[in-house]
N, C-alpha and C positions, 0 to 999 in steps of 0.2 A: 698610665698603662691601659691597654685596651684588651679585652677578652676577644680573641678572633673566632673561637668555636668552643662548644662544649660537646665532647664526644663520649658516647657510651664505651665501655670496655667489656671484656669477656666476663668480668666479675658483675653480677647484676646489682651489686650494692656500691659501685664506684663509678665516678665520672672524671674524665680528664678535661681540665680547663686549660686550653692553649692561649697564651698571651704574647703580645708583640715585643716584650722586653724580657731579658734573663731573670729567672727567679733563683738561679744557682749559677755558680762559676762552671765553666765548661768542664765536663768530666766529673763533677761533684754532685752528690745527691744529699738530701736531707729527709729523713723519714722519722715521723713522730707517731708512736702507738697511743700516747696519751698526752693531755696538756702539760703535765709536769715536766715532760722531756723538752718542751719548747719554751722554757722560761726566757731565753734570750733572744727569741724569735717573735718580733712584734706581729708580723703578718700571721704566722701560725697561731699565736695566741688569739688573734681576732677570729680566725676561722673556727678554732675550737669553742669559741663563745656562741657559735651558731648552733641552735638545738638540732640534734640529729647527726652532727659530724662526729665520726668515729676515729679515723686515722688520716694522716696527711703524708704525701710523698711529693717532695719538690725535686725537679730535674730540668735543667736548661731552661726551656721556655714553656713549661707546663707544671701544673700541680694536680695530683690526683687526689680526690676527695672521696673517702670511703665513708658511707653513711649507714646508720642503723636501719633495719628492715621496716621499722615504724616511721621513719623520717618522711616529712612532707618534701618529696624530691624537688618539686618546682620552687617551693619556698627556699629550700637550702641553696638550690642553683642561683636563685635570684640574689640571695644575700651574699654568696661567695663572689659572684660577678660584681656586685656593688663594691665589695671589700677590695677586690683585685683592682678595679678601675680607679679606686681612690688611693691606692698604694703608692708610695714614694719609693723607688728603687734604692735610695740611700739607706732604707731601713733593712736591707738584706744583711743577714749576719755575716760577720767577717770569716773568711775562709780559714781553715786550720793552717798553721805554719807548714811550709813544705819541709820535708826531711832531706837530709843529705843522701842517705842510702835508700834507693827505691824499694829494696827488699824490707826495710824497717817498717814501711806502712802495711806490709802484708799481715794476715792473721798469724797468730803464734801457733806453734806446733807443726810437726811434720817437716818434710824436706822443703827448704825455702825455694830451691830451684824448681821443683815440681809445682809448688803454689804459684810461682811467677808465671810458669807455663799455663797453668790452669786459668789464672786470672787474665792473661793476655788472650787466650782462646775465648773466654767468657766475654771480654770487652769486644772482641771482634765479631763474634757470631751469635751470642746469646742476649747480652744486655741491650743492644739496639732493638732486637725484636720485642723484648719485654717492655722497653720504654715506649714502643709504638702502641702497646696495649695499656699504657699508663702505669707500669710497674718497673720493678727492679729486682736485683739480687745482691745479697751480701754474702761473701765467704767468710765463715766464722773460724774455720780451722781445718786441719788435716790431721787425723789420728790414724796412723799407719796408712792403710788404703781407703780409709773412710773420710769423705769430704763432707763437712757440715756447712749447710747454707741456711739463709733466711730470706724469704721472699719479702718484698717491700711494695708499698703502693697498692694498686689494684690486684696484684698477684698474691698479696699477703693472705687474703681470705677467699680467694677464687678456687672453686672446686677443680677446674682444670689444671691449676698449678700443682696441686698435690698429687695428681695422677700422671697424666700424659706429659706435661712439661718436665716434670722431674725425671721421668724415664728417658725422655729425649736428650735432656742434659747429660744424664749418666751415659747413655749410648755414645754421645758425641765425645765425652771425655775418655771413655774406654777405647774408642777407635783412634783417638788423636794423641792421648797422653799415656794411659796405662790401662790395659785390659782388665786389671783387677780392681779398678776404682769403683767404690760404691758411694753414691750420693744420698745423704739423709738431710732431712729438715730438722732444724732446731725448734 
């Protein structure tokens, strides 16, 4: 595997490492906020062993590495690059089994048809933009007209995610799905 570039993200504590081979199945992501969550992921465990690595977000052909403010940025980047370039793709965790009912994979709570419309809109218009900045978005549930989300990757601790991006997502969903929707972060 070859690292083709290391890109800054809007989050000053996160970098996006683009590689020439898939790190996740198309349409799937893996997000780890701490090493214990990555017990079955050899590559993620190796990255968490690098001093200064705080969180990881794997998506298609990139991994976003969030680092502590005290981290030696160049040292972390060098170690992550070496680890990625020595990685064997066969080590990728097995994807979860597909479900028969596509609505069964959606978050619990709320109107399943509305959740499906929300996720389709997020897949089409929001998640690609977030991935471009090294991040992602998970829908946690719908309680009445309140949609609960969690940012992943570079978006997870980025100041602009908690303000402008959240309002932009809410405005999009209000204009396209339901004008009474409120979007909150978990």
